[in-house]
C-alpha positions in Angstrom: -15.4 31.3 9.1 -16.0 27.7 10.1 -13.5 26.4 12.7 -14.5 22.8 13.3 -11.2 21.7 14.9 -11.0 24.9 17.0 -14.5 24.1 18.2 -13.4 20.6 19.3 -10.5 22.2 21.2 -12.8 24.6 23.0 -15.2 21.8 23.9 -12.5 19.7 25.6 -10.8 22.8 27.1 -13.9 25.0 27.6 -13.7 28.8 27.0 -15.6 31.5 25.3 -15.9 31.4 21.5 -13.2 33.5 19.8 -14.4 37.0 18.8 -11.5 37.6 16.4 -9.6 35.5 13.9 -6.2 35.7 15.5 -5.8 33.5 18.6 -2.9 35.5 19.7 -5.2 38.6 19.9 -8.0 36.9 21.9 -7.2 36.1 25.5 -10.4 34.0 25.9 -9.2 31.7 23.1 -5.5 31.7 24.1 -6.5 30.0 27.4 -7.7 26.7 26.0 -4.8 26.5 23.7 -2.4 27.0 26.6 -4.1 24.3 28.6 -4.0 22.0 25.7 -0.3 22.6 25.3 0.2 22.0 29.0 -1.7 18.7 28.8 0.4 17.5 25.9 3.6 18.3 27.8 2.3 16.6 30.9 1.6 13.4 29.0 4.9 13.6 27.2 6.7 13.8 30.6 4.6 10.8 31.9 5.7 8.7 28.9 9.3 9.4 29.8 8.9 8.7 33.6 6.5 5.8 33.4 6.4 4.2 29.9 3.2 2.7 28.6 3.1 -1.0 27.7 1.5 -3.2 25.0 -0.9 -1.6 22.6 -1.2 1.5 24.8 2.4 2.5 24.1 1.9 2.9 20.3 -1.5 4.5 20.8 -0.2 7.2 23.1 3.0 7.8 21.1 1.0 8.3 17.9 -1.5 10.6 19.7 1.2 12.8 21.1 3.0 13.0 17.8 -0.2 14.3 16.1 -1.2 16.7 18.8 2.4 18.1 19.1 2.1 19.3 15.5 -1.2 21.0 16.2 0.0 22.6 19.5 2.4 24.7 17.5 -0.5 26.6 16.0 -0.7 30.3 16.9 -3.9 31.4 15.1 -7.2 29.9 13.8 -5.9 29.5 10.3 -2.8 27.5 11.2 -4.6 25.4 13.7 -7.4 24.5 11.2 -4.9 23.9 8.4 -2.6 21.7 10.6 -5.5 19.6 12.0 -7.1 19.2 8.6 -3.8 17.8 7.3 -3.7 15.2 10.1 -7.3 14.2 10.7 -10.0 13.1 8.1 -12.7 14.6 10.4 -12.9 16.5 13.7 -14.0 13.3 15.4 -10.5 12.0 15.4 -9.1 15.2 16.9 -11.8 15.0 19.6 -10.7 11.5 20.5 -7.1 12.5 20.8 -7.9 15.5 22.9 -10.1 13.5 25.3 -7.2 11.0 25.8 -4.5 13.6 26.5 -6.8 15.5 28.8 -7.7 12.4 30.8 -4.1 11.2 31.0 -3.0 14.7 32.2 -5.8 15.1 34.8 -6.3 11.5 36.1 -3.3 9.4 34.9 -4.0 6.3 37.0 -7.7 6.0 36.0 -7.0 7.0 32.4 -4.3 4.4 32.1 -6.8 1.7 33.1 -9.3 2.9 30.5 -6.6 3.3 27.9 -5.2 -0.2 28.4 -8.6 -1.8 27.9 -9.6 0.4 24.9 -6.2 -0.2 23.2 -6.6 -4.0 23.6 -10.2 -4.1 22.4 -9.4 -1.9 19.4 -6.3 -4.0 18.5 -8.6 -7.1 18.4 -9.5 -5.9 14.8 -13.0 -7.5 14.7 -15.6 -6.4 12.2 -19.4 -7.1 12.1 -19.2 -8.9 8.7 -17.1 -11.8 10.0 -18.3 -15.1 8.3 -18.6 -17.0 11.6 -21.6 -16.3 13.8 -19.6 -16.4 17.0 -17.2 -13.9 15.6 -20.1 -11.6 14.7 -21.3 -11.8 18.2 -17.8 -11.0 19.4 -17.6 -8.0 17.2 -20.8 -6.7 18.7 -19.4 -7.2 22.2 -16.2 -5.3 21.1 -18.3 -2.3 19.9 -20.2 -2.2 23.2 -16.9 -2.4 25.2 -15.3 0.4 23.2 -18.4 2.6 23.5 -18.5 2.2 27.3 -14.8 2.7 27.8 -14.9 6.4 27.3 -12.0 8.5 28.6 -14.5 10.8 30.3 -15.1 8.0 32.8 -11.6 8.5 34.2 -12.5 12.1 35.0 -16.2 12.1 35.7 -17.1 8.6 37.0 -13.9 6.6 38.1 -16.1 4.5 40.3 -17.4 2.8 37.2 -14.0 1.5 36.2 -14.3 -1.7 38.3 -17.6 -2.7 36.6 -16.2 -1.8 33.1 -13.1 -3.9 33.9 -15.3 -6.9 34.6 -17.1 -6.5 31.3 -13.9 -6.1 29.5 -12.4 -9.3 31.0 -15.4 -11.3 29.8 -14.8 -9.9 26.3 -11.1 -10.6 26.5 -11.6 -14.3 27.5 -14.0 -14.9 24.6 -11.6 -13.2 22.3 -8.6 -15.2 23.5 -10.4 -18.5 22.8 -11.4 -17.4 19.4 -8.0 -16.0 18.5 -6.2 -19.2 19.6 -8.5 -21.3 17.4 -8.1 -18.9 14.5 -4.3 -18.9 14.9 -4.2 -22.7 14.7 -6.5 -22.9 11.7 -4.9 -20.1 9.8 -1.3 -21.5 10.0 -2.5 -25.0 9.2 -4.1 -23.7 6.0 -1.3 -21.3 5.2 1.2 -24.1 5.6 -0.7 -26.2 3.0 -0.8 -23.3 0.6 2.9 -22.6 1.1 3.8 -26.3 0.5 1.8 -26.3 -2.7 3.4 -23.1 -4.0 6.9 -24.4 -3.2 6.1 -27.6 -5.2 5.4 -25.4 -8.3 8.7 -23.6 -8.2 9.9 -25.9 -11.0 7.1 -24.6 -13.2 8.5 -21.1 -13.0 12.0 -22.5 -13.8 10.7 -24.4 -16.8 8.8 -21.3 -18.1 11.9 -19.2 -17.7 13.9 -21.6 -19.9 11.1 -21.6 -22.5 10.8 -17.8 -22.4 14.5 -17.6 -23.1 14.1 -19.3 -26.5 13.5 -16.3 -28.8 12.3 -18.6 -31.6 9.2 -19.4 -29.7 8.0 -15.8 -29.7 7.2 -13.3 -27.0 7.6 -14.3 -23.4 4.6 -15.2 -21.3 3.9 -15.0 -17.6 6.7 -12.5 -17.0 5.3 -11.6 -13.6 4.8 -15.1 -12.3 8.1 -15.4 -10.4 7.5 -12.1 -8.7 4.0 -13.0 -7.8 5.1 -16.4 -6.4 7.7 -14.7 -4.2 5.1 -12.2 -2.9 2.7 -15.0 -2.0 5.5 -16.9 -0.2 6.5 -13.8 1.7 2.9 -13.3 2.8 2.9 -16.9 4.3 5.7 -17.0 6.8 5.3 -19.8 9.4 4.8 -18.8 13.1 7.2 -20.5 15.5 5.4 -19.3 18.7 4.0 -22.2 20.7 0.4 -22.2 21.9 1.3 -21.8 25.6 3.5 -18.8 24.9 0.8 -17.3 22.7 -1.8 -17.9 25.4 0.3 -16.0 27.9 0.9 -13.2 25.4 -2.8 -12.7 24.8 -3.2 -11.5 28.4 -1.7 -8.2 27.3 -1.5 -8.3 23.5 -4.5 -8.9 21.2 -2.3 -10.3 18.5 0.5 -12.9 18.2 3.8 -11.1 18.9 5.6 -13.2 16.2 3.3 -13.2 13.2 1.0 -10.3 14.1 -2.0 -12.2 12.8 -5.4 -10.5 13.0 -8.5 -12.5 13.7 -9.9 -11.3 10.4 -6.9 -12.4 8.3 -7.3 -15.3 5.9 -4.6 -17.2 3.9 -4.2 -16.0 0.3 -5.7 -19.3 -1.0 -7.6 -17.6 -3.8 -4.6 -15.7 -5.0 -2.5 -18.8 -4.8 -5.0 -20.8 -6.9 -5.1 -17.9 -9.5 -1.3 -18.0 -9.6 -1.2 -21.7 -10.3 -3.7 -21.4 -13.1 -1.9 -18.5 -14.7 1.3 -20.5 -14.5 -0.4 -23.5 -16.0 -1.8 -21.4 -18.9 1.6 -19.8 -19.6 3.2 -23.2 -19.8 0.4 -24.5 -22.1 0.9 -21.5 -24.4 4.6 -22.3 -24.8 3.8 -26.0 -25.1 1.5 -25.2 -28.1 4.1 -23.0 -29.7 6.7 -25.8 -29.3 4.3 -28.4 -30.8 3.7 -26.3 -33.9 7.4 -25.4 -34.3 8.7 -29.0 -33.9 6.2 -31.0 -35.9 8.2 -30.4 -39.1 11.4 -31.8 -37.4 9.8 -34.7 -35.6 10.7 -37.4 -38.1 14.2 -36.1 -38.9 15.4 -35.6 -35.3 13.2 -38.0 -33.4 15.8 -40.6 -33.2 17.9 -38.7 -30.7 17.0 -39.9 -27.1 16.8 -36.5 -25.5 14.7 -35.1 -28.3 12.5 -38.1 -28.3 11.7 -37.7 -24.6 11.0 -34.0 -25.3 8.6 -34.7 -28.1 6.6 -37.1 -25.9 6.4 -34.4 -23.3 5.2 -31.8 -25.7 2.5 -34.1 -27.0 1.4 -35.3 -23.6 -1.1 -32.4 -23.2 0.0 -31.8 -19.6 2.6 -29.4 -18.3 4.0 -31.9 -15.7 6.0 -34.0 -18.2 7.2 -30.8 -19.9 8.5 -29.4 -16.7 10.4 -32.6 -15.9 12.4 -32.7 -19.1 12.9 -28.9 -19.6 16.4 -27.8 -18.8 19.3 -26.0 -20.5 20.4 -28.9 -22.7 16.9 -29.3 -24.1 16.6 -25.6 -24.7 19.8 -25.7 -26.6 18.5 -28.6 -28.7 15.3 -26.7 -29.5 17.3 -23.6 -30.6 19.4 -25.8 -32.8 16.5 -27.6 -34.4 14.5 -24.4 -35.0 17.5 -22.7 -36.5 17.5 -25.3 -39.3 14.0 -24.5 -40.4 
């Protein structure tokens, strides 16, 4: 029977390969499981006595939560089943085991490695970034993460000073790039938000038109929901640049908006929404034009109706939006009811 997760456990906490299926019946296999449980409990106690900070806190908390579930296993079947339900592949289990072993055996050195790894990972860079400087930064991130192995804390702690120097170079480059991205992103997001807010009247006008049963089925029923979702995705950030610069010493992202350096404003989605809204209004405009032509001469002398007819015939949604309200809707219903 294949036991990929049990093999990872035995590799981190070495012992003889199990001869029988039941862990409880094999003393040689019980030993690594007991050491594993002891390491988990040691780290749990360290979390309580000396809390982790920044990105490290969430990383350790999530790791201990996952491993605690697996530590309850009592045989090969339950261990494999539990681990397979948590990890997509044994590699993830291996990484968690390496972290908890290092923190239990060399907490001081492991904390240093962990803080650097957690920060670099939270930078959320990827090699397909559009800007060449960000592509280079992503390569630097990969190198930093590869070198910051938890095994260094146990096997080569003298290397931590050199690794810290390399990490600091990466962090400084990242901070400059992040500050620039934060400024550019929120400037662009603010422009998108302003444009969307300016089109709220379009949604209101469409709602009035959709409420006139005589015009046929409603159109653009999801436009108001989509508008709100876009606006919710574009909250302004009130953190000043100096405060952000200070925060980036320990946090890879803005503590207020949580922006990742790969994030971009939903400009394409906002443009698509505007065009969909425009098409929906044009659809209702065409329906109105057809329905009202027969009444244009008879009722065109009324001022409100006269303004409305000009708006319908203008070929643009802007004049229609300006005159569309409850009174005009009532007038439309009245006129159409006479047909």
